[in-house]
Every structure is written in structure tokens, then in C-alpha cells.
KEBALO-140919 format. One record per residue: x, y, z of N, C-alpha, C in turn; residue number from 1. Coordinates in pm, 1 decimal, m for minus. Layout:
BEGIN
+----------+----------+----------+----------+----------+----------+----------+----------+----------+-----+
:   n_east :  n_north :     n_up :  ca_east : ca_north :    ca_up :   c_east :  c_north :     c_up : pos :
+----------+----------+----------+----------+----------+----------+----------+----------+----------+-----+
:        X :        Y :        Z :        X :        Y :        Z :        X :        Y :        Z : NUM :
...
+----------+----------+----------+----------+----------+----------+----------+----------+----------+-----+
This chain:
BEGIN
+----------+----------+----------+----------+----------+----------+----------+----------+----------+-----+
:   n_east :  n_north :     n_up :  ca_east : ca_north :    ca_up :   c_east :  c_north :     c_up : pos :
+----------+----------+----------+----------+----------+----------+----------+----------+----------+-----+
:   8359.8 :  22433.0 :  14425.1 :   8234.2 :  22465.9 :  14362.7 :   8176.4 :  22587.3 :  14430.2 :   1 :
:   8102.2 :  22660.5 :  14351.6 :   8033.3 :  22772.9 :  14412.2 :   7897.0 :  22790.0 :  14347.9 :   2 :
:   7811.9 :  22855.1 :  14423.6 :   7680.7 :  22894.9 :  14374.5 :   7680.4 :  23045.9 :  14371.8 :   3 :
:   7644.9 :  23099.2 :  14256.2 :   7643.7 :  23243.7 :  14237.4 :   7502.7 :  23284.7 :  14198.3 :   4 :
:   7450.2 :  23384.0 :  14268.0 :   7319.9 :  23439.3 :  14231.2 :   7343.4 :  23579.7 :  14180.2 :   5 :
:   7297.7 :  23603.0 :  14057.9 :   7311.9 :  23734.2 :  13995.7 :   7178.3 :  23769.7 :  13931.5 :   6 :
:   7107.1 :  23859.8 :  13995.0 :   6973.8 :  23900.8 :  13949.0 :   6880.9 :  23781.0 :  13940.7 :   7 :
:   6841.5 :  23740.7 :  13819.1 :   6744.6 :  23632.7 :  13804.1 :   6808.7 :  23499.7 :  13763.9 :   8 :
:   6939.8 :  23486.7 :  13785.4 :   7009.9 :  23363.2 :  13748.0 :   7091.1 :  23309.8 :  13865.1 :   9 :
:   7070.1 :  23181.4 :  13894.1 :   7150.9 :  23109.4 :  13992.5 :   7241.5 :  23016.1 :  13912.7 :  10 :
:   7371.5 :  23028.0 :  13934.3 :   7469.4 :  22946.8 :  13862.6 :   7536.0 :  22850.6 :  13959.6 :  11 :
:   7532.8 :  22722.5 :  13925.8 :   7604.9 :  22620.7 :  14002.3 :   7727.9 :  22585.1 :  13920.1 :  12 :
:   7844.7 :  22623.6 :  13968.7 :   7969.2 :  22585.9 :  13901.8 :   8001.1 :  22443.6 :  13944.9 :  13 :
:   7998.1 :  22352.9 :  13851.0 :   8002.1 :  22210.0 :  13881.2 :   8144.6 :  22154.5 :  13885.4 :  14 :
:   8193.9 :  22120.6 :  14003.8 :   8326.0 :  22057.5 :  14011.0 :   8316.5 :  21910.9 :  13970.5 :  15 :
:   8426.8 :  21854.1 :  13934.9 :   8431.2 :  21714.1 :  13895.0 :   8376.6 :  21623.1 :  14004.6 :  16 :
:   8404.9 :  21654.2 :  14129.7 :   8363.5 :  21568.6 :  14241.0 :   8212.4 :  21565.4 :  14261.4 :  17 :
:   8139.1 :  21662.0 :  14205.5 :   7993.8 :  21662.9 :  14221.7 :   7920.2 :  21628.5 :  14092.6 :  18 :
:   7994.6 :  21597.1 :  13989.0 :   7932.8 :  21546.8 :  13866.0 :   7898.7 :  21399.6 :  13887.3 :  19 :
:   7806.7 :  21346.3 :  13807.2 :   7780.8 :  21203.1 :  13814.8 :   7906.1 :  21130.4 :  13767.7 :  20 :
:   7919.0 :  21006.0 :  13803.9 :   8036.8 :  20928.9 :  13762.1 :   8047.8 :  20927.4 :  13610.0 :  21 :
:   7934.2 :  20916.9 :  13541.5 :   7935.1 :  20918.1 :  13394.5 :   7987.5 :  21048.0 :  13336.4 :  22 :
:   7985.7 :  21155.2 :  13414.5 :   8026.4 :  21286.7 :  13363.8 :   8158.8 :  21334.4 :  13423.0 :  23 :
:   8226.1 :  21248.5 :  13497.9 :   8352.7 :  21288.2 :  13559.5 :   8469.5 :  21261.8 :  13465.7 :  24 :
:   8567.3 :  21350.7 :  13472.9 :   8691.3 :  21320.7 :  13402.2 :   8778.3 :  21237.1 :  13493.3 :  25 :
:   8880.2 :  21176.9 :  13438.4 :   8970.9 :  21094.2 :  13516.8 :   9041.7 :  21179.4 :  13621.3 :  26 :
:   9086.7 :  21114.7 :  13725.9 :   9166.6 :  21185.0 :  13824.7 :   9114.4 :  21173.5 :  13966.8 :  27 :
:   8991.1 :  21128.3 :  13984.6 :   8941.1 :  21103.5 :  14120.1 :   8873.5 :  20967.6 :  14121.1 :  28 :
:   8858.7 :  20910.9 :  14241.3 :   8790.4 :  20782.3 :  14247.1 :   8640.9 :  20803.6 :  14227.2 :  29 :
:   8575.2 :  20700.1 :  14180.0 :   8432.5 :  20708.5 :  14151.4 :   8353.5 :  20738.8 :  14277.4 :  30 :
:   8281.9 :  20848.8 :  14273.1 :   8186.6 :  20880.8 :  14378.8 :   8095.3 :  20991.1 :  14328.2 :  31 :
:   7972.0 :  20987.3 :  14374.7 :   7876.0 :  21090.4 :  14338.7 :   7803.5 :  21131.9 :  14465.4 :  32 :
:   7793.6 :  21260.0 :  14489.7 :   7727.9 :  21308.7 :  14611.3 :   7578.1 :  21329.7 :  14592.9 :  33 :
:   7529.9 :  21324.1 :  14470.5 :   7387.8 :  21339.9 :  14438.7 :   7329.7 :  21475.9 :  14475.6 :  34 :
:   7413.6 :  21574.4 :  14490.5 :   7366.7 :  21708.9 :  14519.1 :   7476.5 :  21808.8 :  14488.7 :  35 :
:   7443.2 :  21933.7 :  14506.6 :   7537.3 :  22041.0 :  14476.0 :   7553.9 :  22126.4 :  14600.9 :  36 :
:   7676.7 :  22143.7 :  14642.3 :   7710.0 :  22211.2 :  14767.3 :   7662.3 :  22356.5 :  14765.0 :  37 :
:   7597.1 :  22398.0 :  14871.0 :   7538.4 :  22531.5 :  14878.1 :   7636.7 :  22641.8 :  14917.1 :  38 :
:   7757.4 :  22608.5 :  14953.5 :   7859.5 :  22709.0 :  14986.0 :   7811.0 :  22807.5 :  15092.4 :  39 :
:   7743.8 :  22756.9 :  15193.4 :   7691.3 :  22841.1 :  15302.4 :   7593.6 :  22947.0 :  15254.0 :  40 :
:   7529.9 :  22923.5 :  15140.3 :   7433.1 :  23017.6 :  15084.3 :   7290.1 :  22968.1 :  15099.4 :  41 :
:   7261.5 :  22887.4 :  15199.0 :   7129.1 :  22827.2 :  15211.8 :   7017.2 :  22930.6 :  15203.2 :  42 :
:   7020.5 :  23031.0 :  15289.2 :   6911.0 :  23129.4 :  15295.4 :   6891.7 :  23199.7 :  15161.3 :  43 :
:   7001.1 :  23239.9 :  15099.7 :   6993.9 :  23311.5 :  14972.3 :   6936.7 :  23222.9 :  14861.3 :  44 :
:   6980.9 :  23097.6 :  14856.8 :   6931.2 :  23004.0 :  14756.3 :   6784.4 :  22971.3 :  14781.6 :  45 :
:   6750.7 :  22945.7 :  14906.2 :   6613.1 :  22912.2 :  14944.5 :   6517.7 :  23026.3 :  14906.5 :  46 :
:   6559.6 :  23147.3 :  14932.5 :   6478.3 :  23264.9 :  14897.5 :   6468.0 :  23279.6 :  14745.1 :  47 :
:   6581.1 :  23265.3 :  14676.5 :   6581.8 :  23276.9 :  14530.1 :   6485.7 :  23176.4 :  14467.1 :  48 :
:   6483.8 :  23054.0 :  14519.5 :   6401.3 :  22946.4 :  14463.4 :   6259.6 :  22946.5 :  14520.1 :  49 :
:   6215.3 :  23062.9 :  14568.6 :   6077.9 :  23079.3 :  14615.6 :   6041.3 :  22972.3 :  14719.0 :  50 :
:   6132.8 :  22949.0 :  14812.5 :   6113.6 :  22849.1 :  14919.5 :   6086.4 :  22709.7 :  14863.3 :  51 :
:   6146.5 :  22682.6 :  14748.6 :   6136.0 :  22553.8 :  14678.6 :   5993.5 :  22523.7 :  14634.3 :  52 :
:   5915.6 :  22627.5 :  14612.3 :   5778.8 :  22611.7 :  14563.2 :   5766.6 :  22681.5 :  14428.3 :  53 :
:   5698.2 :  22618.1 :  14337.5 :   5677.8 :  22678.6 :  14207.1 :   5686.7 :  22576.4 :  14096.9 :  54 :
:   5706.4 :  22625.3 :  13977.7 :   5714.0 :  22541.9 :  13858.2 :   5858.1 :  22539.5 :  13808.5 :  55 :
:   5912.1 :  22421.0 :  13798.7 :   6050.4 :  22402.7 :  13755.6 :   6050.4 :  22322.6 :  13625.7 :  56 :
:   6122.6 :  22374.3 :  13525.9 :   6129.7 :  22311.3 :  13394.5 :   6274.9 :  22299.0 :  13352.0 :  57 :
:   6307.4 :  22186.3 :  13289.2 :   6437.7 :  22170.6 :  13225.2 :   6418.8 :  22207.3 :  13078.2 :  58 :
:   6504.1 :  22296.3 :  13029.6 :   6500.0 :  22340.3 :  12890.5 :   6593.5 :  22250.2 :  12809.6 :  59 :
:   6537.9 :  22141.5 :  12757.5 :   6619.2 :  22043.5 :  12686.2 :   6674.1 :  22096.7 :  12554.7 :  60 :
:   6605.5 :  22188.4 :  12490.7 :   6658.9 :  22246.8 :  12367.4 :   6788.0 :  22322.6 :  12396.8 :  61 :
:   6786.5 :  22402.6 :  12501.2 :   6906.7 :  22478.0 :  12538.1 :   7017.5 :  22383.9 :  12584.7 :  62 :
:   6981.0 :  22281.5 :  12661.8 :   7080.2 :  22182.2 :  12706.4 :   7143.5 :  22115.9 :  12585.0 :  63 :
:   7059.8 :  22072.4 :  12491.5 :   7110.3 :  22005.2 :  12372.0 :   7207.7 :  22095.1 :  12295.4 :  64 :
:   7166.4 :  22217.7 :  12269.2 :   7251.9 :  22309.5 :  12192.9 :   7383.4 :  22337.5 :  12265.3 :  65 :
:   7376.0 :  22364.7 :  12394.3 :   7497.1 :  22399.2 :  12470.3 :   7592.4 :  22281.9 :  12485.9 :  66 :
:   7539.8 :  22167.9 :  12522.6 :   7627.3 :  22054.2 :  12553.1 :   7675.0 :  21984.6 :  12425.9 :  67 :
:   7593.5 :  21980.6 :  12321.8 :   7641.2 :  21917.4 :  12198.2 :   7759.3 :  21994.5 :  12140.4 :  68 :
:   7758.8 :  22126.4 :  12152.4 :   7874.2 :  22202.0 :  12101.7 :   7997.9 :  22177.5 :  12187.9 :  69 :
:   7980.9 :  22163.4 :  12318.5 :   8094.2 :  22131.9 :  12406.6 :   8151.1 :  21994.1 :  12372.6 :  70 :
:   8064.2 :  21896.5 :  12356.7 :   8111.2 :  21761.2 :  12325.8 :   8176.4 :  21756.8 :  12188.0 :  71 :
:   8124.3 :  21832.1 :  12093.2 :   8189.0 :  21840.7 :  11961.1 :   8330.1 :  21896.6 :  11973.5 :  72 :
:   8346.5 :  21997.5 :  12056.5 :   8479.4 :  22055.8 :  12077.2 :   8573.0 :  21951.8 :  12139.2 :  73 :
:   8524.0 :  21878.0 :  12238.3 :   8604.7 :  21771.9 :  12299.3 :   8641.0 :  21665.4 :  12195.8 :  74 :
:   8544.8 :  21628.5 :  12110.7 :   8571.9 :  21532.4 :  12002.6 :   8677.7 :  21586.3 :  11906.8 :  75 :
:   8661.3 :  21712.1 :  11865.2 :   8754.4 :  21773.5 :  11770.6 :   8896.8 :  21778.0 :  11824.3 :  76 :
:   8909.5 :  21792.6 :  11955.5 :   9041.9 :  21799.8 :  12018.9 :   9092.2 :  21662.4 :  12064.9 :  77 :
:   9017.1 :  21556.6 :  12033.7 :   9052.8 :  21419.7 :  12076.1 :   9067.2 :  21408.7 :  12227.3 :  78 :
:   8972.6 :  21464.7 :  12300.2 :   8979.6 :  21466.2 :  12446.2 :   8877.8 :  21373.5 :  12512.1 :  79 :
:   8812.3 :  21288.9 :  12435.4 :   8714.9 :  21194.4 :  12491.3 :   8778.3 :  21107.6 :  12599.1 :  80 :
:   8902.8 :  21068.9 :  12578.9 :   8972.0 :  20980.8 :  12672.1 :   8999.7 :  21042.1 :  12807.2 :  81 :
:   8979.0 :  21170.9 :  12821.4 :   8998.2 :  21235.9 :  12950.8 :   8882.8 :  21205.6 :  13045.4 :  82 :
:   8773.7 :  21151.1 :  12992.2 :   8655.2 :  21123.5 :  13072.9 :   8641.8 :  20974.4 :  13098.9 :  83 :
:   8592.0 :  20940.5 :  13216.5 :   8584.5 :  20801.3 :  13260.0 :   8506.6 :  20713.6 :  13163.6 :  84 :
:   8404.4 :  20769.2 :  13102.2 :   8318.7 :  20689.8 :  13014.0 :   8340.6 :  20723.1 :  12866.3 :  85 :
:   8445.8 :  20795.5 :  12836.8 :   8480.3 :  20833.5 :  12698.3 :   8366.7 :  20911.1 :  12630.3 :  86 :
:   8277.7 :  20971.6 :  12709.4 :   8163.8 :  21053.0 :  12664.7 :   8055.8 :  20972.8 :  12592.4 :  87 :
:   8059.3 :  20840.9 :  12600.9 :   7957.5 :  20758.7 :  12535.5 :   7817.3 :  20780.6 :  12594.9 :  88 :
:   7801.2 :  20784.9 :  12728.4 :   7666.1 :  20811.7 :  12781.5 :   7614.4 :  20949.1 :  12740.5 :  89 :
:   7703.4 :  21046.6 :  12730.9 :   7661.4 :  21181.2 :  12692.1 :   7609.6 :  21182.5 :  12548.4 :  90 :
:   7677.5 :  21111.1 :  12462.0 :   7633.2 :  21105.9 :  12321.9 :   7497.5 :  21035.8 :  12310.5 :  91 :
:   7475.6 :  20931.6 :  12391.0 :   7345.5 :  20864.0 :  12391.2 :   7237.0 :  20956.8 :  12446.0 :  92 :
:   7268.9 :  21031.9 :  12549.9 :   7172.9 :  21127.9 :  12605.4 :   7138.7 :  21235.9 :  12503.0 :  93 :
:   7237.5 :  21283.4 :  12431.2 :   7211.1 :  21384.2 :  12327.9 :   7120.0 :  21329.6 :  12219.0 :  94 :
:   7140.9 :  21203.2 :  12181.6 :   7052.2 :  21141.0 :  12082.0 :   6908.4 :  21135.9 :  12133.8 :  95 :
:   6892.3 :  21100.8 :  12261.3 :   6758.3 :  21097.1 :  12321.5 :   6696.0 :  21236.4 :  12325.0 :  96 :
:   6775.0 :  21335.9 :  12361.9 :   6723.3 :  21472.5 :  12365.1 :   6681.3 :  21519.1 :  12226.2 :  97 :
:   6761.4 :  21485.3 :  12127.7 :   6727.7 :  21524.5 :  11989.9 :   6592.9 :  21465.6 :  11950.1 :  98 :
:   6569.7 :  21341.2 :  11988.6 :   6441.3 :  21276.8 :  11959.8 :   6326.7 :  21350.5 :  12030.4 :  99 :
:   6344.4 :  21381.4 :  12158.5 :   6240.6 :  21453.8 :  12234.1 :   6210.9 :  21589.5 :  12171.5 : 100 :
:   6315.7 :  21661.8 :  12140.0 :   6301.1 :  21796.9 :  12084.9 :   6231.0 :  21792.0 :  11949.1 : 101 :
:   6270.6 :  21696.1 :  11866.1 :   6209.8 :  21680.9 :  11733.6 :   6060.2 :  21653.5 :  11745.5 : 102 :
:   6021.2 :  21586.6 :  11853.5 :   5880.6 :  21554.7 :  11875.2 :   5808.6 :  21658.5 :  11961.9 : 103 :
:   5867.2 :  21777.0 :  11972.9 :   5800.2 :  21887.6 :  12040.1 :   5806.8 :  21887.4 :  12191.3 : 104 :
:   5901.3 :  21815.8 :  12248.2 :   5912.2 :  21807.3 :  12394.5 :   6040.6 :  21871.8 :  12444.5 : 105 :
:   6055.8 :  22001.2 :  12423.6 :   6181.8 :  22064.4 :  12463.8 :   6179.8 :  22115.0 :  12607.5 : 106 :
:   6062.1 :  22135.1 :  12665.7 :   6051.9 :  22173.8 :  12807.0 :   5997.2 :  22056.3 :  12885.7 : 107 :
:   6062.5 :  22025.6 :  12997.4 :   6023.8 :  21910.7 :  13078.2 :   6000.7 :  21958.0 :  13221.0 : 108 :
:   5877.4 :  21943.0 :  13269.0 :   5845.5 :  21985.8 :  13404.8 :   5895.5 :  21882.7 :  13505.3 : 109 :
:   5959.4 :  21932.7 :  13610.3 :   6009.3 :  21845.5 :  13716.6 :   5951.0 :  21891.6 :  13849.7 : 110 :
:   5961.8 :  21804.3 :  13948.4 :   5924.1 :  21846.6 :  14082.4 :   6032.2 :  21940.5 :  14135.8 : 111 :
:   6000.3 :  22011.3 :  14240.4 :   6092.5 :  22109.8 :  14296.8 :   6220.5 :  22044.0 :  14345.5 : 112 :
:   6332.3 :  22115.1 :  14334.3 :   6455.1 :  22066.1 :  14397.6 :   6433.8 :  22057.5 :  14548.7 : 113 :
:   6522.8 :  21987.5 :  14614.8 :   6517.8 :  21977.8 :  14760.9 :   6652.4 :  22020.4 :  14818.5 : 114 :
:   6650.4 :  22052.0 :  14945.0 :   6773.7 :  22082.7 :  15018.6 :   6779.2 :  21986.6 :  15135.1 : 115 :
:   6894.4 :  21923.4 :  15157.1 :   6903.1 :  21822.4 :  15261.6 :   6887.5 :  21885.1 :  15400.9 : 116 :
:   6865.6 :  21799.3 :  15500.6 :   6838.0 :  21845.9 :  15636.8 :   6949.1 :  21931.9 :  15695.4 : 117 :
:   7072.3 :  21907.4 :  15655.9 :   7184.8 :  21985.3 :  15707.9 :   7202.5 :  22117.4 :  15634.0 : 118 :
:   7119.1 :  22140.6 :  15533.7 :   7122.6 :  22263.9 :  15455.0 :   7256.1 :  22284.3 :  15383.4 : 119 :
:   7316.4 :  22174.1 :  15340.0 :   7445.7 :  22182.5 :  15272.4 :   7437.1 :  22156.2 :  15123.0 : 120 :
:   7338.5 :  22077.8 :  15079.7 :   7331.0 :  22037.8 :  14939.6 :   7192.0 :  22061.9 :  14882.5 : 121 :
:   7188.6 :  22110.1 :  14760.2 :   7064.4 :  22118.5 :  14684.8 :   7063.0 :  22000.0 :  14588.8 : 122 :
:   6946.7 :  21936.2 :  14577.3 :   6934.9 :  21818.3 :  14492.8 :   6822.8 :  21837.8 :  14392.4 : 123 :
:   6848.1 :  21792.2 :  14270.7 :   6743.4 :  21786.7 :  14169.3 :   6673.3 :  21652.2 :  14182.3 : 124 :
:   6545.5 :  21643.4 :  14143.3 :   6475.6 :  21514.3 :  14153.9 :   6546.6 :  21407.6 :  14070.8 : 125 :
:   6521.3 :  21282.5 :  14103.9 :   6594.4 :  21173.0 :  14039.2 :   6513.0 :  21097.2 :  13936.5 : 126 :
:   6424.0 :  21162.4 :  13864.4 :   6354.0 :  21088.6 :  13760.1 :   6447.2 :  21068.8 :  13639.6 : 127 :
:   6405.9 :  20985.0 :  13546.6 :   6493.0 :  20943.5 :  13435.4 :   6547.7 :  21061.0 :  13355.1 : 128 :
:   6465.3 :  21159.5 :  13326.3 :   6510.7 :  21273.4 :  13245.6 :   6616.7 :  21353.8 :  13319.5 : 129 :
:   6605.6 :  21365.5 :  13449.5 :   6703.8 :  21441.4 :  13527.3 :   6833.7 :  21362.4 :  13540.8 : 130 :
:   6824.8 :  21232.4 :  13548.3 :   6946.5 :  21150.2 :  13549.8 :   7025.3 :  21175.2 :  13420.9 : 131 :
:   6956.2 :  21175.6 :  13307.4 :   7023.5 :  21204.8 :  13180.1 :   7078.7 :  21347.2 :  13179.4 : 132 :
:   6999.8 :  21442.3 :  13228.0 :   7045.3 :  21581.1 :  13235.2 :   7174.7 :  21590.9 :  13315.6 : 133 :
:   7178.9 :  21526.7 :  13432.0 :   7298.5 :  21533.3 :  13516.2 :   7418.5 :  21466.8 :  13449.0 : 134 :
:   7393.0 :  21361.8 :  13370.0 :   7503.2 :  21296.8 :  13297.5 :   7562.0 :  21387.6 :  13189.8 : 135 :
:   7485.4 :  21485.9 :  13145.6 :   7536.0 :  21580.7 :  13045.9 :   7615.5 :  21695.1 :  13108.7 : 136 :
:   7611.6 :  21706.0 :  13239.7 :   7681.4 :  21814.1 :  13310.5 :   7821.8 :  21767.5 :  13345.5 : 137 :
:   7916.8 :  21796.2 :  13257.9 :   8053.7 :  21747.1 :  13271.0 :   8128.8 :  21819.6 :  13382.8 : 138 :
:   8196.9 :  21741.8 :  13465.8 :   8273.6 :  21797.2 :  13575.9 :   8379.8 :  21895.2 :  13529.5 : 139 :
:   8387.8 :  22007.3 :  13595.6 :   8484.1 :  22115.4 :  13571.2 :   8461.9 :  22191.3 :  13440.4 : 140 :
:   8366.8 :  22149.7 :  13357.2 :   8344.8 :  22216.6 :  13228.1 :   8204.0 :  22272.7 :  13211.1 : 141 :
:   8115.6 :  22243.9 :  13305.1 :   7975.3 :  22278.4 :  13286.8 :   7920.9 :  22352.9 :  13408.2 : 142 :
:   7835.0 :  22447.9 :  13381.6 :   7757.0 :  22513.9 :  13485.8 :   7612.4 :  22470.3 :  13471.1 : 143 :
:   7544.4 :  22457.2 :  13583.9 :   7400.6 :  22436.3 :  13583.9 :   7338.4 :  22572.0 :  13614.4 : 144 :
:   7244.7 :  22611.0 :  13532.1 :   7180.6 :  22740.9 :  13544.6 :   7035.5 :  22720.5 :  13586.0 : 145 :
:   6991.5 :  22796.9 :  13684.2 :   6850.3 :  22803.1 :  13720.1 :   6809.0 :  22948.1 :  13701.7 : 146 :
:   6726.5 :  22970.2 :  13601.0 :   6684.9 :  23105.7 :  13566.7 :   6543.2 :  23129.1 :  13616.6 : 147 :
:   6527.0 :  23235.1 :  13693.5 :   6396.4 :  23270.3 :  13746.4 :   6314.6 :  23335.6 :  13636.0 : 148 :
:   6194.7 :  23283.4 :  13614.9 :   6104.5 :  23333.9 :  13512.6 :   5977.6 :  23380.8 :  13584.1 : 149 :
:   5976.9 :  23502.6 :  13631.0 :   5864.4 :  23550.2 :  13710.0 :   5884.2 :  23513.0 :  13855.8 : 150 :
:   5775.7 :  23510.6 :  13930.4 :   5784.4 :  23488.0 :  14074.9 :   5807.6 :  23341.9 :  14110.4 : 151 :
:   5738.7 :  23251.5 :  14040.5 :   5742.5 :  23112.3 :  14085.2 :   5769.9 :  23011.3 :  13974.1 : 152 :
:   5833.5 :  23053.1 :  13867.5 :   5869.9 :  22960.5 :  13760.0 :   6019.9 :  22969.2 :  13734.7 : 153 :
:   6078.8 :  22854.2 :  13707.4 :   6223.2 :  22845.2 :  13692.4 :   6258.3 :  22756.8 :  13574.4 : 154 :
:   6358.5 :  22799.5 :  13499.4 :   6408.7 :  22726.2 :  13384.5 :   6548.1 :  22675.3 :  13420.5 : 155 :
:   6569.9 :  22546.0 :  13402.7 :   6698.0 :  22483.2 :  13437.8 :   6763.8 :  22434.2 :  13309.3 : 156 :
:   6893.0 :  22463.1 :  13296.1 :   6967.5 :  22413.2 :  13181.6 :   7115.9 :  22406.9 :  13217.6 : 157 :
:   7192.8 :  22347.3 :  13130.8 :   7337.9 :  22337.4 :  13148.9 :   7405.5 :  22415.2 :  13037.3 : 158 :
:   7522.1 :  22468.2 :  13069.2 :   7599.2 :  22539.1 :  12967.3 :   7748.0 :  22519.1 :  12992.5 : 159 :
:   7823.2 :  22532.2 :  12887.2 :   7969.5 :  22528.6 :  12890.4 :   8016.7 :  22646.3 :  12976.8 : 160 :
:   8107.0 :  22620.4 :  13069.6 :   8154.8 :  22730.8 :  13154.4 :   8272.9 :  22805.6 :  13092.4 : 161 :
:   8303.1 :  22777.2 :  12968.5 :   8405.2 :  22848.0 :  12888.7 :   8548.1 :  22823.7 :  12936.1 : 162 :
:   8572.1 :  22719.1 :  13015.0 :   8707.8 :  22690.6 :  13062.6 :   8785.1 :  22594.6 :  12973.0 : 163 :
:   8717.7 :  22529.1 :  12878.6 :   8783.9 :  22426.7 :  12798.7 :   8902.7 :  22482.8 :  12721.5 : 164 :
:   8887.7 :  22600.6 :  12662.5 :   8999.0 :  22658.6 :  12586.8 :   9119.4 :  22685.3 :  12676.7 : 165 :
:   9093.9 :  22736.2 :  12795.8 :   9202.2 :  22761.3 :  12891.8 :   9267.5 :  22629.6 :  12934.1 : 166 :
:   9186.1 :  22526.6 :  12959.1 :   9240.4 :  22397.3 :  13000.6 :   9326.4 :  22334.7 :  12891.2 : 167 :
:   9285.9 :  22353.3 :  12765.6 :   9366.1 :  22301.1 :  12654.0 :   9495.2 :  22381.5 :  12641.2 : 168 :
:   9484.1 :  22511.9 :  12645.5 :   9600.7 :  22600.2 :  12629.2 :   9704.7 :  22578.7 :  12739.8 : 169 :
:   9660.0 :  22566.1 :  12864.3 :   9752.8 :  22549.6 :  12977.0 :   9791.1 :  22403.8 :  13001.2 : 170 :
:   9735.2 :  22315.2 :  12920.3 :   9760.0 :  22170.9 :  12929.5 :   9708.5 :  22108.9 :  13059.8 : 171 :
:   9621.1 :  22179.3 :  13130.8 :   9562.3 :  22124.2 :  13252.2 :   9482.3 :  21998.8 :  13220.9 : 172 :
:   9422.4 :  21995.2 :  13103.8 :   9339.3 :  21879.7 :  13067.0 :   9423.9 :  21753.1 :  13053.2 : 173 :
:   9552.2 :  21767.2 :  13027.1 :   9641.8 :  21651.8 :  13016.6 :   9646.5 :  21575.3 :  13149.8 : 174 :
:   9629.2 :  21647.1 :  13261.8 :   9627.4 :  21583.2 :  13393.7 :   9507.9 :  21489.0 :  13408.5 : 175 :
:   9405.7 :  21506.7 :  13327.8 :   9285.8 :  21426.2 :  13339.1 :   9301.5 :  21288.5 :  13277.9 : 176 :
:   9401.6 :  21268.9 :  13191.5 :   9423.7 :  21139.1 :  13128.2 :   9495.8 :  21046.3 :  13223.8 : 177 :
:   9456.9 :  20921.2 :  13220.8 :   9525.7 :  20820.0 :  13303.3 :   9560.2 :  20701.1 :  13218.8 : 178 :
+----------+----------+----------+----------+----------+----------+----------+----------+----------+-----+
């Protein structure tokens, strides 16, 4: 996994081992670290995130659009079985997001992320909406984006990291089935 900062965007490339168990593909034993490894970038990340002070929002509309298209692609390719939960929790989360968005709740304010005492992991808060958000972040296929909006506001969303086509073409995804 790596964290990349490019101008006003921080990208967390999400490995399978740091996805929630509900979002992991087959191939590793169940475990969740509840954070994202900082790759020795503590100072840079801390500075980028305004010393963890400000307004942080999850953009559920963008999450819904990005992840629903990824899951549709997985469905179309019959790849649900590559994931431990057959993508059932993700589909339920998408249904919940669709309901929220339809009712005008596409931005969700969260408390600031935290960094553990050893300065190795960044963690998002653990309220119910963030638990669902993390379940939509599929291991090895999704990036978490934190976009800086001005000095002290941040937009968080997930997006397809564009590796699915390569994984299908090279048959790497076949290794995920058990």
C-alpha cells in the first residue's frame, strides 16, 4: 500500500490486507487493521490534513457512482465469488447510500481522522456511515481519496483504481478464488 500526495489530493491505495473483512477478496486469513499504513509519510500527511483539524466530509454521491460501477463490472464478469462475502454487504451499502442520496444527504460530515501513537496508521472514525464506507472500499481494487477543499475542508470518497481490467486480462483475479 502507498499514500500518494499530489497537489490537493491524497490517495490511499488500498491493499487487500487493509480492507475490512467484508471488502477483502479471498486469499488471506480474516484480519482488519482498522487503519491505513502511512508508508513513513507521517509529516507530509499530517501537514496535508491541516494537523488533523478542519471539516471532513464523505461524498456519498461520488462513492455511490464510483463503487456501483465497479461492482456492476464485477457482477458482469461473474467475479462476485472472488470476494469473501460475495459482495452482498457492498450491495446492501449501495442500497442504503441510494436512499440517503435520494433524500438529499449526499455529504456526510465526520470527525477528523486520527493517527496512532506510533505514527504508522491513519484511521477514519468508526461511526456507522464510515463502517459502511470502508466496506465499499474493495481490497486491491479501490483507492480512498481525500481531496483538500480550501485550507481546512476535506472531501473523502472511494474510487476504482482501474486495475480490474488488468487483473481480468492477466488472470490474476483467478488467484482470488478458493
